[in-house]
N, CA, C and O of each residue as an XYZ file, in Angstrom:
368
protein
N      34.232     68.052    -38.524
C      34.417     66.632    -38.730
C      33.829     65.772    -37.556
O      33.616     64.567    -37.694
N      33.577     66.459    -36.390
C      33.104     65.727    -35.280
C      31.746     65.258    -35.502
O      31.362     64.262    -34.890
N      30.922     65.913    -36.370
C      29.521     65.372    -36.704
C      29.346     65.207    -38.126
O      28.237     65.414    -38.620
N      30.440     64.814    -38.914
C      30.356     64.500    -40.330
C      29.702     63.097    -40.370
O      30.267     62.119    -39.879
N      28.564     63.036    -40.935
C      27.824     61.833    -40.938
C      28.446     60.734    -41.760
O      28.030     59.583    -41.634
N      29.428     61.030    -42.601
C      30.104     60.122    -43.375
C      31.298     59.441    -42.591
O      31.828     58.405    -42.994
N      31.658     60.067    -41.504
C      32.736     59.577    -40.631
C      32.457     58.429    -39.897
O      31.324     58.283    -39.439
N      33.465     57.453    -39.686
C      33.134     56.301    -38.816
C      32.863     56.742    -37.508
O      33.471     57.714    -37.058
N      31.926     56.071    -36.771
C      31.616     56.311    -35.366
C      30.638     57.457    -35.127
O      30.069     57.501    -34.036
N      30.399     58.364    -36.023
C      29.544     59.369    -35.741
C      28.117     59.085    -35.458
O      27.503     59.660    -34.558
N      27.573     58.149    -36.275
C      26.205     57.664    -36.069
C      26.092     57.020    -34.627
O      25.070     57.208    -33.966
N      27.053     56.321    -34.177
C      27.020     55.682    -32.905
C      27.034     56.699    -31.713
O      26.306     56.536    -30.734
N      27.881     57.736    -31.838
C      27.949     58.848    -30.994
C      26.612     59.601    -30.949
O      26.107     59.896    -29.865
N      26.037     59.913    -32.115
C      24.686     60.579    -32.112
C      23.565     59.690    -31.514
O      22.655     60.247    -30.901
N      23.574     58.492    -31.637
C      22.630     57.544    -31.094
C      22.692     57.556    -29.475
O      21.720     57.552    -28.720
N      24.024     57.572    -29.129
C      24.271     57.616    -27.686
C      23.760     58.945    -27.032
O      23.171     58.943    -25.950
N      24.012     60.046    -27.731
C      23.657     61.302    -27.326
C      22.010     61.373    -27.286
O      21.386     61.877    -26.352
N      21.457     60.827    -28.369
C      19.919     61.025    -28.355
C      19.415     60.204    -27.272
O      18.350     60.585    -26.786
N      19.954     59.143    -26.780
C      19.408     58.206    -25.802
C      19.853     58.799    -24.338
O      19.395     58.287    -23.316
N      20.685     59.805    -24.289
C      21.294     60.222    -23.010
C      20.366     61.049    -22.134
O      20.616     61.284    -20.952
N      19.304     61.469    -22.761
C      18.419     62.432    -22.043
C      18.857     63.979    -22.066
O      18.101     64.845    -21.626
N      20.093     64.271    -22.591
C      20.481     65.528    -22.747
C      19.812     66.364    -23.827
O      19.810     67.595    -23.790
N      19.224     65.621    -24.824
C      18.653     66.291    -26.067
C      17.206     66.525    -25.823
O      16.463     65.639    -25.399
N      16.821     67.727    -26.098
C      15.284     68.040    -25.904
C      14.431     68.254    -27.152
O      13.214     68.433    -27.098
N      15.216     68.220    -28.389
C      14.491     68.225    -29.695
C      15.489     68.074    -30.840
O      16.657     68.405    -30.635
N      15.147     67.635    -31.941
C      16.081     67.313    -33.056
C      15.394     67.999    -34.320
O      14.177     68.058    -34.492
N      16.303     68.473    -35.121
C      16.002     68.919    -36.448
C      16.930     68.304    -37.477
O      18.147     68.427    -37.338
N      16.389     67.621    -38.548
C      17.241     67.066    -39.598
C      17.163     67.873    -40.714
O      16.111     68.438    -41.013
N      18.326     67.996    -41.453
C      18.467     68.876    -42.696
C      19.226     67.936    -43.646
O      20.361     68.260    -43.995
N      18.705     66.855    -44.062
C      19.377     65.862    -45.001
C      19.432     66.620    -46.253
O      18.457     67.232    -46.692
N      20.692     66.574    -46.884
C      20.873     67.360    -48.217
C      19.864     66.877    -49.248
O      19.684     65.670    -49.412
N      19.221     67.768    -49.924
C      18.168     67.507    -50.937
C      18.716     67.467    -52.403
O      17.949     67.447    -53.366
N      20.071     67.458    -52.526
C      20.727     67.511    -53.810
C      20.036     66.616    -54.866
O      19.736     67.060    -55.975
N      19.779     65.269    -54.465
C      19.174     64.439    -55.489
C      17.629     64.103    -55.102
O      16.955     63.322    -55.773
N      17.212     64.679    -54.113
C      15.806     64.443    -53.745
C      14.917     65.695    -54.225
O      13.687     65.638    -54.188
N      15.540     66.710    -54.630
C      14.640     67.951    -54.998
C      13.762     67.710    -56.182
O      14.169     66.975    -57.081
N      12.637     68.251    -56.247
C      11.761     68.225    -57.368
C      12.335     68.975    -58.502
O      12.006     68.640    -59.640
N      13.161     69.956    -58.320
C      13.818     70.710    -59.325
C      14.721     69.797    -60.141
O      15.037     70.167    -61.272
N      15.155     68.661    -59.676
C      15.915     67.649    -60.438
C      15.131     67.191    -61.602
O      15.741     66.777    -62.588
N      13.707     67.226    -61.587
C      12.989     66.533    -62.560
C      13.155     67.397    -63.896
O      12.892     66.876    -64.980
N      13.560     68.619    -63.818
C      13.740     69.559    -64.960
C      14.942     69.087    -65.743
O      15.024     69.394    -66.933
N      15.880     68.364    -65.163
C      17.043     67.883    -65.834
C      17.041     66.473    -66.173
O      17.276     66.104    -67.323
N      16.759     65.578    -65.119
C      16.740     64.232    -65.355
C      16.008     63.666    -64.030
O      16.267     64.072    -62.897
N      15.138     62.755    -64.309
C      14.369     62.238    -63.190
C      15.125     60.976    -62.523
O      14.792     59.805    -62.703
N      16.083     61.368    -61.812
C      16.958     60.355    -61.141
C      16.091     59.614    -59.940
O      16.397     58.478    -59.578
N      15.117     60.255    -59.420
C      14.261     59.795    -58.384
C      12.801     60.115    -58.715
O      12.573     61.086    -59.435
N      11.825     59.390    -58.255
C      10.515     59.864    -58.352
C       9.739     58.996    -57.169
O      10.266     58.145    -56.453
N       8.340     59.429    -57.145
C       7.589     58.757    -55.995
C       7.612     57.245    -56.133
O       7.619     56.573    -55.101
N       7.625     56.681    -57.264
C       7.667     55.218    -57.460
C       8.945     54.659    -57.111
O       9.009     53.514    -56.664
N      10.013     55.402    -57.284
C      11.396     54.914    -57.184
C      12.117     55.932    -56.327
O      12.881     56.705    -56.905
N      11.968     56.020    -55.065
C      12.555     57.150    -54.181
C      13.981     56.835    -53.944
O      14.702     57.729    -53.500
N      14.494     55.597    -54.205
C      15.952     55.272    -54.019
C      16.785     55.293    -55.293
O      18.001     55.104    -55.308
N      15.989     55.553    -56.418
C      16.637     55.877    -57.640
C      15.902     55.131    -58.707
O      15.610     53.937    -58.642
N      15.605     56.019    -59.787
C      14.888     55.563    -60.999
C      15.595     54.730    -61.862
O      16.629     55.139    -62.391
N      15.118     53.495    -62.091
C      15.858     52.548    -63.010
C      15.780     52.904    -64.512
O      16.559     52.467    -65.360
N      14.769     53.732    -64.739
C      14.709     54.183    -66.256
C      14.492     55.674    -66.288
O      13.372     56.100    -66.572
N      15.475     56.488    -66.020
C      15.376     57.845    -66.044
C      15.137     58.344    -67.642
O      15.180     57.512    -68.548
N      14.927     59.528    -67.863
C      14.714     60.001    -69.301
C      16.034     60.144    -70.047
O      16.094     60.090    -71.276
N      17.085     60.327    -69.261
C      18.433     60.361    -69.872
C      19.351     59.448    -69.114
O      19.024     59.035    -68.002
N      20.458     59.129    -69.664
C      21.359     58.335    -68.942
C      21.882     58.950    -67.675
O      22.115     60.158    -67.644
N      22.069     58.217    -66.675
C      22.556     58.817    -65.469
C      24.076     59.052    -65.532
O      24.852     58.141    -65.825
N      24.466     60.275    -65.253
C      25.987     60.699    -65.411
C      26.542     60.089    -64.063
O      25.834     59.674    -63.145
N      27.795     60.101    -64.088
C      28.705     59.776    -62.895
C      28.406     60.639    -61.781
O      28.359     60.220    -60.624
N      28.189     61.908    -62.128
C      27.835     62.953    -61.014
C      26.576     62.560    -60.352
O      26.488     62.459    -59.129
N      25.531     62.322    -61.228
C      24.160     61.957    -60.662
C      24.248     60.571    -59.900
O      23.630     60.416    -58.847
N      25.002     59.600    -60.432
C      25.184     58.362    -59.741
C      25.764     58.503    -58.445
O      25.352     57.796    -57.526
N      26.757     59.411    -58.254
C      27.309     59.700    -56.935
C      26.293     60.340    -56.054
O      26.142     59.982    -54.886
N      25.542     61.360    -56.659
C      24.543     62.074    -55.935
C      23.551     61.161    -55.460
O      23.118     61.398    -54.332
N      23.056     60.083    -56.124
C      22.120     59.129    -55.613
C      22.750     58.328    -54.481
O      22.120     58.126    -53.442
N      23.866     57.914    -54.650
C      24.604     57.070    -53.702
C      24.715     57.739    -52.330
O      24.421     57.162    -51.283
N      25.206     59.130    -52.416
C      25.395     59.855    -51.163
C      23.880     60.149    -50.549
O      23.613     59.974    -49.360
N      23.067     60.555    -51.396
C      21.720     60.927    -51.014
C      21.128     59.718    -50.213
O      20.675     59.846    -49.075
N      21.164     58.639    -50.838
C      20.640     57.293    -50.151
C      21.224     57.064    -48.861
O      20.545     56.854    -47.856
N      22.590     57.105    -48.879
C      23.373     56.815    -47.647
C      22.783     57.690    -46.628
O      22.312     57.154    -45.625
N      22.742     59.137    -46.769
C      22.518     59.992    -45.783
C      21.013     59.857    -45.332
O      20.660     59.943    -44.156
N      20.160     59.635    -46.405
C      18.634     59.516    -45.983
C      18.497     58.206    -45.114
O      17.732     58.234    -44.151
N      19.166     57.122    -45.394
C      19.037     55.892    -44.573
C      19.566     56.183    -43.073
O      18.992     55.759    -42.069
N      20.607     56.875    -43.065
C      21.180     57.202    -41.657
C      20.199     58.113    -41.004
O      19.961     57.966    -39.805
N      19.593     59.072    -41.721
C      18.592     59.946    -41.047
C      17.450     59.214    -40.661
O      16.923     59.525    -39.592
N      16.966     58.291    -41.339
C      15.810     57.470    -40.923
C      16.099     56.616    -39.734
O      15.239     56.430    -38.873
N      17.359     56.063    -39.665
C      17.669     55.329    -38.416
C      17.705     56.194    -37.301
O      17.211     55.771    -36.256
N      18.206     57.350    -37.326
C      18.179     58.333    -36.294
C      16.779     58.825    -35.862
O      16.506     59.029    -34.679
N      15.907     59.005    -36.875
C      14.481     59.315    -36.664
C      13.884     58.221    -35.805
O      13.109     58.513    -34.894
N      14.216     56.994    -36.064
C      13.590     55.849    -35.245
C      14.101     55.930    -33.846
O      13.360     55.642    -32.906
N      15.337     56.311    -33.665
C      15.791     56.499    -32.255
C      14.996     57.685    -31.522
O      14.567     57.604    -30.370
N      14.875     58.721    -32.307
C      14.087     59.909    -31.781
C      12.665     59.404    -31.282
O      12.199     59.671    -30.175
N      12.094     58.698    -32.179
C      10.725     58.355    -31.934
C      10.743     57.366    -30.638
O       9.865     57.501    -29.786
N      11.634     56.485    -30.515
C      11.638     55.603    -29.419
C      12.123     56.405    -28.163
O      11.838     55.945    -27.057
N      12.773     57.468    -28.246
C      13.093     58.350    -27.094
C      12.093     59.403    -26.862
O      12.245     60.218    -25.952
N      11.069     59.419    -27.656
C      10.056     60.538    -27.540
C      10.553     61.960    -27.768
O      10.057     62.920    -27.178
N      11.588     62.066    -28.679
C      12.169     63.349    -28.898
C      11.441     64.042    -30.095
O      11.325     63.468    -31.178
N      10.976     65.240    -29.871
C      10.433     66.035    -30.989
C      11.360     66.443    -32.112
O      10.931     67.107    -33.056
C-alpha cells in the first residue's frame, strides 16, 4: 500500500523522492491490461487514433472494459507526470 499509485499522497511522495537526489534510475511498468495489442482480438477499446479510448469500438464496451479504460487512463496519466519529473531531474 505504501506505493499504491491509487492511494492518496503516493504521487506526491514519489515526486519528492525523484527530486531528492537519492534515485539513480527509474523503470515504469504501467499495467497494459487495456493498452495491449492483444485487446484488438476481442474489442478495440483503444487504438493509435484514440489512445485514451475508442469512441466507436467494434462491439459495445462492457462495464469491465469501461473500468479497465478508466484505470488504465488514470495510471498512464500518472506515469506520464512522473516521467516528466524524471526528465526534469535527468533520471534515466
